[in-house]
ZAMARGU-4260 file (C-alpha; in steps of 0.2 Angstrom, whole numbers, plus 5000, padded with zeros to 4 digits):
<rodrens>
0) 5000/5000/5000 | 5007/5017/4995 | 5005/5031/5006 | 5007/5050/5004 | 5013/5064/5015
5) 5000/5078/5018 | 5004/5094/5025 | 4990/5103/5035 | 4984/5120/5027 | 4982/5127/5045
10) 4994/5120/5057 | 5007/5114/5044 | 5008/5097/5053 | 5013/5083/5041 | 5004/5066/5042
15) 5001/5052/5030 | 4986/5044/5021 | 4984/5031/5008 | 4986/5036/4990 | 4971/5026/4985
20) 4960/5037/4996 | 4967/5054/4990 | 4955/5057/4975 | 4944/5071/4970 | 4931/5074/4983
25) 4940/5066/4997 | 4940/5075/5014 | 4951/5071/5029 | 4953/5079/5046 | 4970/5084/5052
30) 4975/5073/5067 | 4984/5088/5075 | 4972/5103/5074 | 4956/5094/5068 | 4953/5106/5053
35) 4944/5097/5039 | 4955/5096/5023 | 4946/5094/5006 | 4955/5087/4992 | 4950/5092/4974
40) 4959/5091/4957 | 4957/5110/4954 | 4962/5116/4972 | 4973/5131/4972 | 4982/5127/4989
45) 5000/5121/4986 | 4999/5108/5000 | 4983/5100/4993 | 4990/5101/4975 | 5006/5092/4980
50) 4997/5079/4990 | 4986/5075/4975 | 5000/5075/4963 | 5010/5063/4974 | 4995/5052/4976
55) 4992/5051/4957 | 5011/5046/4955 | 5010/5033/4968 | 4994/5025/4961 | 5002/5025/4943
60) 5017/5016/4950 | 5007/5003/4959 | 4997/5000/4943 | 5013/4998/4933 | 5020/4986/4946
65) 5004/4976/4946 | 5005/4975/4926 | 5023/4969/4927 | 5018/4956/4940 | 5004/4949/4930
70) 5014/4949/4914 | 5028/4939/4921 | 5027/4921/4920 | 5023/4912/4936 | 5038/4901/4943
75) 5035/4883/4941 | 5034/4873/4958 | 5047/4860/4960 | 5039/4843/4963 | 5045/4835/4979
80) 5052/4817/4978 | 5039/4811/4990 | 5025/4816/4979 | 5032/4810/4962 | 5026/4792/4965
85) 5036/4777/4963 | 5039/4767/4947 | 5041/4749/4946 | 5057/4742/4940 | 5056/4729/4926
90) 5073/4722/4932 | 5067/4718/4950 | 5071/4701/4956 | 5064/4692/4971
</rodrens>
């Protein structure tokens, strides 16, 4: 899970929130001064703009990493000797 640092517009305290949450229309209360911060794509406040930009970047990196993980072939599991079974030998003498 990617997280983004957010700087409060009122008290300037820095806290974290998940990048997946920081989208247009999201609001979050500052844990320090309890002011409600509203996150919008067209916000003019530089702290909100920075947090939104960083959240977009983190989400994009996560999508790209997931695409690479899905495109990569899955490693084959090695079979254990105990599960391969036994074959009868034709040369067996009693």
